[in-house]
C-alpha positions as CSV (number, residue, x, y, z in Angstrom):
1,M,111.6,136.8,142.7
2,S,108.7,134.4,142.2
3,K,108.1,132.4,139.1
4,R,105.7,133.8,136.6
5,P,102.7,131.6,135.9
6,S,102.7,129.7,132.6
7,I,100.8,131.4,129.8
8,I,99.5,128.0,128.6
9,G,98.5,126.8,132.0
10,G,95.0,128.3,131.9
11,L,94.2,127.4,128.3
12,N,91.2,125.2,127.6
13,L,91.9,123.4,124.4
14,Q,89.0,121.9,122.5
15,G,88.2,118.4,123.6
16,T,89.9,118.7,127.0
17,P,88.1,119.3,130.3
18,S,88.2,122.8,131.8
19,S,91.0,123.5,134.3
20,Q,88.5,125.1,136.7
21,G,88.3,123.2,139.9
22,V,91.0,120.8,138.9
23,A,93.7,120.2,141.4
24,G,97.1,121.6,140.3
25,S,95.5,124.3,138.1
26,V,97.4,127.7,138.0
27,P,96.0,130.1,140.6
28,E,95.4,133.7,139.8
29,P,98.5,135.9,140.5
30,P,98.1,138.0,143.6
31,D,98.6,141.2,141.7
32,A,95.8,140.4,139.2
33,P,93.2,143.2,138.9
34,K,90.1,142.8,141.0
35,A,86.6,142.8,139.5
36,P,84.9,146.2,140.0
37,A,82.4,144.7,142.5
38,Q,85.3,143.6,144.7
39,R,87.0,147.0,145.1
40,A,87.6,148.0,148.6
41,R,86.5,151.7,148.1
42,P,83.7,151.7,145.5
43,E,83.0,155.4,146.3
44,V,86.4,156.5,145.1
45,V,87.2,156.8,141.4
46,H,90.8,156.4,140.2
47,T,92.0,158.9,137.5
48,S,95.3,160.0,136.1
49,L,96.8,163.4,135.5
50,Y,99.3,164.3,132.8
51,L,101.3,167.2,134.1
52,P,104.2,169.1,132.6
53,R,107.4,168.1,134.4
54,E,107.9,171.6,135.8
55,V,104.4,171.7,137.3
56,H,104.9,168.3,138.9
57,R,108.2,169.5,140.3
58,R,106.6,172.6,141.8
59,L,103.8,170.6,143.3
60,R,106.3,168.3,145.0
61,E,108.1,171.4,146.4
62,I,104.9,172.7,147.8
63,A,104.0,169.3,149.3
64,F,107.5,168.9,150.8
65,A,107.5,172.4,152.3
66,R,104.2,171.7,154.0
67,D,104.9,168.1,154.9
68,V,101.9,166.7,153.0
69,K,101.5,164.6,149.9
70,V,101.2,165.9,146.3
71,H,97.7,164.4,146.3
72,D,96.6,166.7,149.2
73,V,97.9,169.8,147.2
74,I,96.0,168.6,144.1
75,M,92.8,168.1,146.2
76,E,93.1,171.7,147.4
77,G,93.1,172.8,143.8
78,I,90.1,170.7,143.0
79,D,88.3,172.1,146.0
80,A,89.1,175.7,144.9
81,A,87.8,174.9,141.4
82,L,84.5,173.4,142.7
83,L,83.9,176.4,144.9
84,K,84.8,178.9,142.1
85,H,82.1,177.3,139.9
86,G,79.4,177.2,142.6
87,H,79.6,173.7,143.8
88,P,80.0,172.4,147.3
89,S,83.5,171.7,148.7
90,V,85.1,168.3,148.5
91,E,84.4,167.8,152.3
92,A,80.8,168.8,151.9
93,L,80.3,166.3,149.0
94,K,82.0,163.5,151.0
95,A,79.8,164.3,154.0
96,G,76.7,164.3,151.8
97,R,77.6,160.9,150.4
98,R,78.0,159.5,154.0
99,Q,74.6,160.8,155.0
100,K,72.8,159.1,152.0
101,T,74.1,155.6,152.9
């Protein structure tokens, strides 16, 4: 396991030069969050779902039986909801976004 960076290593105390650009300054950890402009897939939005445990278990069962990921099963449900409410499918929306760029 690698050593955690010091919490005081990046402090800029009054009267001392900034540690930016100084040799030996603590580099940013590799797992530090990236700025929004640096995201690899800016067209994708991350979201979270809070599911009852039994619902999650059943989604996993469905995904396992079909040899797909739970994400794929959830996306099918999202697609059905979009179509039910008169919106284009997920694939149509994705294709439309590609054509605009």
